[in-house]
N, C-alpha and C positions, 0 to 999 in steps of 0.2 A: 554682479547683481545689479547695479544701477542701470546698465546696458539693457539687462532683460526687463526691467521695470519700464523703461522707455519704449521698448518694442512692444510690451504689452499695452502700454498706454496708447500708443500709435494704433495697434489693432483695435482697441476698443473705440477710439475716435472715429477712425475709418468705418468700422462695422456699425458703431452706434448713431452715426448721423449727426445732423446739426444741433440737435438738442443737447447731446453730450459735448460738443465742441463749445457750445455757447455757455453751458454752466461750468465746465471743468478745465477750460484752456483760456489763458489770457489772450488778448488780442494779438499778441506777437506770436501766437501758437506754441508757447512753452509747454513742456511736457509736465504732466501731473503725476504725482505719486501714486502708483497703482493701488498700494494698500489703502491709502486714504479714499481713493476713488471708489474702491470696492466696498469699503466701510459705509460711505454715504450711500452707494447704491442700495446696500442691504437696508439702511434706516428708510430710505425712500420707498422701497418695496414693502416694508412692513406697515408704513403709514398708508399706502394704496390698499393693502389687504385689510387693514382696520376699516377703512372707508368702505370696501366691498361688503364686509360683514354687516356694518350699519345699514347698508342698502338693502341686504338680504333680510335682515331682522324687521324692517319696517314694510309692513304689507300695504300694498297700493289701495287706497280707499276706493270701493266700488261706486259707480254712479247708480242713480236711480234705476236707469234701465237695466244695467248689469245685475243689480239686486233683484229686480223683478224677474228676469230671465233666470237667475239662479234658483228663485222660488219655483218658478214653473217647471224647471228641470227636476227640482227635488220632488214634486208632486208626482213624477213619472214612476217613482219606487212604490207608491201605493197603488195596488191594483184596482181598487174601487174607484179611487179618484181618477185614474188612467182611463177607465172605462167611461166614466162620465165626461171626460175632456174629449175622448174620441167621439162619442155621440154628438156633443155640442160642435166640434170642429166639422163633422160631416153635416151637421144642420146648417152651419155657416155656409158650407159649400152648396147646399140646396138653395138658400136664400140669395146667395151671390155666387152663382156658378164660376167655376174657373174658366171654362170654355168662353163664357161671355168676356171676362177681363182679358183673356188671352187674344180673342178676336179683336176687341177694342185696341188693344196695344198694336196689334198687326195693321189694323185700320189706320191708327196714327202715324205708324211707321211709313205706311205707304204714301201718306201726304208729302213726304219729301222727294218722291219720284215724279218722273214725268207722268201725266195723267194717262198716257197710252200705255205705260208699263205696269200700272197699278193693278189691274185686274189679275194679270199673270203672277204678279208678286204675292198678292194676297192668296191666290190659289196654290201656289207653290208652298207658301208658308203654312198654310192650313193642312196640306197634304204631308208635310214633313214632321209636324209636330204630334207628340203622343199625349193627348189630352189627359188620358187615364194616369199616366206617369206624373204629369205636371199636377194633377190633383192629389195624388199620393205625397208627392214632394211638399205640396202646400199644407195638407193635413198634418204631416210629420212636423213641419216647421212651426204650425200653430201650437201643437202639443208642447214643443220646446220654449216657444216665446210666451205663451199666454198662460196666467194661472187659472184655475177652475173658475174663480169668481169673475175674471175678466172675460172668459169665453161665454159664461152666462150672461153678462151684461151685454156683449156684442150680439148675441143671438136675439135677446130681448129687444135691444134697439133697432137692429136691422130687419126684425120682424114686422115693425111699424111701417105703415104706408108713407107716413112723413119722412122716414129714414130712407126709404127707397126713393122717394122724390128728391129729397137733398143729394143722395148719392149720384143720381142721374144728372143732377145740376153741376156736378163738379167740374165737367169739362167745359162748360160754358163759363163758370166762374174763373177757371183758369185761362181761358182765352181772353178774359178782360183783365186779369191781373198780369199774366206773363209778359205781354208786350211792354207794359210800364216798366217792369222789373228789367227786362232786357235793355230798354232804353236808358235806364238809370246806371245799369252797369256799363253800358257802351260809353256814356257820358263821363263816368268815373275813370274808366280806363284811358279815354282820351286825355283826361286832365292829368293822369299820372304820366302818360308817355310825353306830353307837351310841358309838363312841370308847372302847370298853372293851378 
């Protein structure tokens, strides 16, 4: 019987890896009583299961954004609210057309290419994209993301000439800020690399 226990212990150690060796075998590699080992394993597994149950019982607290999105999705169940949200999302797309936003993104992407290739790139991209599909995707995403009140506020805000003017200036604003941010990041990365 003692021989069988030692064989089982050896098998457990070999199959179980370093963690079992470290906790259940002395530095000289002496055998461990298999009954004692299995009893300890059962106790450890029970405590792990208890920890898992605790983790399951404690729900993760939602962030403000997650709560807002959950509220927006819940509104989709009410047909009247859904109809209003669809109308507002479509109105937003009239105020700020998806096509204009996509074309602007293509234009910005083309700036990373040699000037001789830009026109062909822009033409190819515009020819390959389905603007109607992009708008449908965008409208659906707005319905799931924004509450009725948020969509209403967005339409009200972006309907103002000042909002349009401010929105048009975002690219200029970014051109002033982004180089400074990139410069700071580059300096920080250099300090990290050099240990200064």
